[in-house]
N, C-alpha and C positions, 0 to 999 in steps of 0.2 A: 720689869720697869713699868712705871705708870706715867702717862703724860696726859694732861688735861688743859684745855684752853677755856678761859672764862672772860666775859666782859668785865671790865673794872672801871667804875665811875669815880673820877677824882673830883672832889667838891672843894669849894672855896670857903671853908669854915662853916658850912651849913650841912654837913653829912647827917647829923642827927635829925635835922628837919626833913631832909630828903628821905631818910629811912622811914620816918613816921608817915610821910606823904605816900611813899610806895606801899607801905603796909595797908593804908586805907584805899588808895587808888587801884592797886594791882593785887590786893589780897595777899601781899607778900608776908612770909614768915621770917622773922629774924632768927637765924641759926647760930650766929656768933658775932660778938662785938668786943673790941678792946680799944682803949684810948692811948694816946701818946704817953700819958702819965703812967700807964700800966707797964711801960718798958723800964728796964733797969736804968738808973740815972747814969749819965756820962759826965764825970767831973770836968772833962776837957771841953765839953760843949753843953753846958747846962740848959735845960729847956725852960723858957720863960713860963711863969705860973699860968698866964692866960692861954697857953697852948696845950696844957696838960689834959684838958677835958675834951679836946678834939678827937675825932675817931681816927685811929690809925689803921684799922681793918675791921670790916664787917661783912657778913655774908647774908644775903637775902635769898630765900627760895620763892620763886614765882612759878607756879605750876610745877613743871618738871625741870625747870632751869634754875641754876644758881647764878647770881651776879654778885660781884664784890663791889664794895663802896668804901671810900675813905676820904678824909680831908687831905688836901695837898700837903705833902711833907713840909715841915717847917724849913725855911730857907730856900724853898723852891717857889717859882713864880707861877701863879695860875693865870691862864689866858684861855679864852674860848678857842677850842681846837685841840687842847691837850687834856681835856677832861674825860675823854673816853679812851681807855687803853685796853690791850689784850694781855691777860696774865697767863703766862705759860708756867704750869706747875709740873714738876717731875721730882722723883726721889733719887735721881742720880746726878751727882755733882759734875761728872764728866759730860753728861748730856746737857746740863744747864750751861756749862762753859762753852760747849759747841754751839748751842743756840745763840748765845751772846756774841761769840766771835763772828759767826756768819751774819747775824742781823746788823751788827755795827759796821760792816763793810760799806763804805760810801754813805754811811749814816752818821748819827751823832750820839755820843754817850751822854746820857742824862745823869746816871749814877753808875760808877764803875762796879763791876762784879766784885763782891766782897762778902765776908761773913758778917752777919748782923744778929741781934738777939733772937730773931724769929726764924732765921734760916742760915744754914752753913754756906750758902752761895746764893746771893741775891743781887740783881742789877737791873737797870732800866736803860733801854736804848730806843732811839727813834730810827727806824730803818730808812733807806734811801727813798722810799715812797711816802715818807711822812707819817707812818704808822708807829705808834709808841707801844713797846712791849715791856712788861715787867716780867722778869724771869725769876721764879721762886723755886727754891729747892726745899723739899720737905724731907723729913727723916724716915718716912715710911710711905708705902703705897696708901695706907689708910689715911694719912695726913693729906696726901694729894687729893684723895677723894673728898675728904672733909673741907679742904681748902685752907687749913690752918694746922698748926702744930699741936695745940693744946685743946683738950675738951673744954667746952664752955662751962664755967662755974655757975 
């Protein structure tokens, strides 16, 4: 079993700008990036054209540390205070479900645990202390270490 915790910066439509800024300011290396438009289309909830170019997930390597960065999910509200999350990554669905169950006690569910195109079990919860966790399940230990399912094209 692999478990990894990373800082996850949620941006307000300016993730690409932030990535370029951190590349320059912190000598960051872009390891992976994909947009909301790269995801399979959902006919029940079509994505507006203006959101397709927003970053859905990117990984920057700064020194020996990786941080994740993305634009806020469409239909979620950005506000100061919810822009820094902790992403818990594991390759075990049962472990992800347990993290989710325990963290949501006396907390708030932001996104229910569910299967999504990039993870067999993914959810977001703000715990009783106001800390927001994204819980990401990868299909392998290697994907946990990389921080994403696919190799960057």
